[in-house]
C-alpha positions as CSV (number, residue, x, y, z in Angstrom):
1,M,21.5,79.0,134.4
2,V,21.6,78.3,130.7
3,A,19.0,75.9,129.4
4,R,20.4,73.0,127.4
5,H,18.5,70.5,125.3
6,A,18.2,67.4,127.5
7,L,18.9,65.0,124.6
8,H,21.7,66.7,122.8
9,G,23.4,68.9,125.4
10,L,22.8,71.9,123.1
11,Q,21.4,75.3,123.5
12,P,19.6,77.5,120.9
13,P,21.5,80.4,119.4
14,C,21.5,83.5,121.6
15,G,18.2,85.5,121.4
16,T,16.1,82.6,120.2
17,G,13.9,80.0,121.7
18,A,10.8,77.8,121.3
19,C,7.7,79.3,119.7
20,C,4.3,77.5,120.1
21,G,1.8,78.0,117.3
22,F,-1.9,78.4,117.5
23,D,-2.4,74.7,116.6
24,G,0.0,73.4,119.3
25,S,2.9,73.0,117.0
26,C,6.4,74.2,118.1
27,V,9.3,75.7,116.1
28,D,12.8,75.9,117.5
29,E,15.3,78.8,117.3
30,V,12.8,81.6,116.8
31,P,13.6,85.2,117.9
32,R,11.1,86.7,120.5
33,D,9.8,89.2,118.0
34,G,9.2,86.5,115.5
35,C,6.8,84.6,117.7
36,G,3.2,85.8,117.9
37,T,2.0,83.2,120.4
38,R,3.7,81.5,123.4
39,Y,7.4,82.1,123.5
40,E,10.0,80.4,125.7
41,G,13.4,82.0,125.3
42,G,16.7,80.0,125.4
43,V,15.1,76.6,125.2
44,F,14.1,74.0,122.5
45,C,10.6,72.8,122.0
46,A,11.4,69.5,123.6
47,D,12.3,71.4,126.8
48,I,8.9,73.1,127.3
49,E,6.8,71.9,130.2
50,P,3.9,71.6,129.6
51,S,4.3,71.2,125.9
52,C,2.6,73.5,123.4
53,V,-1.2,73.2,123.2
54,A,-3.7,74.7,120.8
55,V,-4.9,78.2,121.5
56,G,-7.6,80.5,120.1
57,A,-10.3,83.0,120.9
58,C,-12.6,82.4,123.9
59,C,-16.0,84.2,123.9
60,S,-17.9,84.5,127.1
61,G,-20.8,86.9,127.6
62,G,-19.8,89.1,124.7
63,H,-16.2,89.5,125.9
64,C,-13.4,87.9,124.0
65,D,-9.9,86.8,125.2
66,D,-7.1,85.8,122.8
67,W,-4.4,83.1,123.2
68,V,-6.6,81.0,125.5
69,R,-6.2,77.2,125.7
70,E,-9.4,75.2,124.9
71,D,-9.3,73.6,128.3
72,E,-9.3,77.0,130.0
73,C,-12.3,78.4,128.0
74,N,-15.6,77.6,129.7
75,A,-17.6,79.1,126.9
76,E,-17.4,79.4,123.1
77,F,-13.9,78.5,121.8
78,S,-12.5,79.2,118.3
79,Q,-9.2,77.4,117.8
80,E,-6.5,79.1,115.7
81,T,-8.4,82.4,115.7
82,L,-8.0,85.9,117.2
83,C,-11.0,87.8,118.6
84,A,-10.6,90.5,115.9
85,D,-11.1,87.8,113.2
86,L,-14.3,86.3,114.6
87,D,-17.3,86.6,112.2
88,P,-19.7,87.1,113.8
89,P,-18.0,88.6,116.8
90,C,-18.7,87.6,120.4
91,V,-22.3,88.5,121.3
92,C,-23.4,89.2,124.8
93,V,-26.5,87.2,125.9
94,R,-27.7,88.2,129.3
95,D,-28.5,85.3,131.7
96,P,-31.0,85.8,133.0
97,Q,-32.7,88.0,130.5
98,W,-33.6,91.5,131.8
99,E,-37.4,92.1,132.0
100,C,-36.8,95.8,132.7
101,D,-33.8,98.1,132.1
102,R,-31.2,97.3,134.8
103,D,-33.2,94.4,136.2
104,V,-30.1,92.2,136.4
105,N,-31.8,89.3,138.1
106,G,-34.7,89.2,135.5
107,D,-37.5,89.3,138.1
108,G,-39.3,92.3,136.5
109,Q,-38.3,94.7,139.3
110,V,-35.4,97.1,139.7
111,N,-34.6,97.0,143.4
112,P,-31.9,96.5,146.0
113,V,-31.5,92.8,144.9
114,D,-30.2,94.1,141.6
115,V,-27.8,96.5,143.3
116,G,-26.5,93.7,145.5
117,L,-25.8,91.5,142.4
118,V,-23.9,94.3,140.7
119,Q,-21.9,95.0,143.8
120,A,-21.1,91.4,144.3
121,A,-19.5,91.4,140.8
122,F,-17.3,94.4,141.4
123,G,-13.9,93.9,139.7
124,S,-14.9,90.8,137.9
125,R,-13.4,90.3,134.4
126,D,-15.6,87.3,133.6
127,G,-17.3,87.8,130.3
128,Q,-20.7,86.8,131.5
129,D,-20.4,89.1,134.5
130,L,-19.5,91.9,132.2
131,C,-22.5,91.1,130.0
132,N,-24.9,91.1,133.0
133,Y,-23.5,93.8,135.3
134,D,-21.4,96.3,133.3
135,I,-24.3,98.8,133.0
136,D,-22.3,101.7,131.4
137,C,-20.4,99.4,129.0
138,D,-17.0,100.7,130.1
139,G,-15.5,97.2,130.5
140,Q,-15.5,97.2,134.3
141,I,-18.0,96.5,137.1
142,N,-17.7,99.2,139.7
143,P,-19.7,101.7,141.9
144,V,-20.8,103.6,138.8
145,D,-22.8,100.6,137.6
146,R,-24.3,100.2,141.1
147,A,-25.4,103.8,141.0
148,L,-27.0,103.4,137.6
149,V,-29.1,100.6,138.8
150,Q,-30.2,102.6,141.9
151,Q,-31.4,105.4,139.6
152,L,-34.1,103.2,138.2
153,F,-35.5,101.7,141.5
154,G,-39.2,101.1,141.2
155,T,-39.3,101.5,137.4
156,C,-39.7,99.0,134.6
157,E,-38.5,100.6,131.4
158,P,-37.8,98.4,128.3
159,P,-34.4,96.8,128.6
160,R,-31.7,98.3,126.5
161,E,-29.4,96.2,124.3
162,P,-26.4,94.5,125.9
163,C,-23.0,96.1,125.6
164,P,-21.2,95.4,122.3
């Protein structure tokens, strides 16, 4: 089915479409490779549902995501910005603060409770979860992180800095 502009019965030239800008603006008849944000091929701006909305960088727990709508970011939002352009960059702030290295619940003890919290977060991509539970800073929460917590059971070494 070929999309046609509802008001004029027209369609954009082949290989073009509507391009939403960072600020929520829209430009018609843009080729796919000429649009760095949201692209809808074969339609005009007036045909986009929902219409273009402002996007930017969303920082959560030291992790940053690009092209996020402000209403989808439940943390620090920087409109019309990419993560690479943030100055200062997203910073991980553990919540709760660790009393000991790998004491993810902040109670001053490294024990099975901490392992359970890490395990409960397996696979999470949430920025705050990564800040709190990605022990080896590899960008994922998995059994390796659980094992690293288990290695320090019964200790209370000074907490290391959060992952960058």
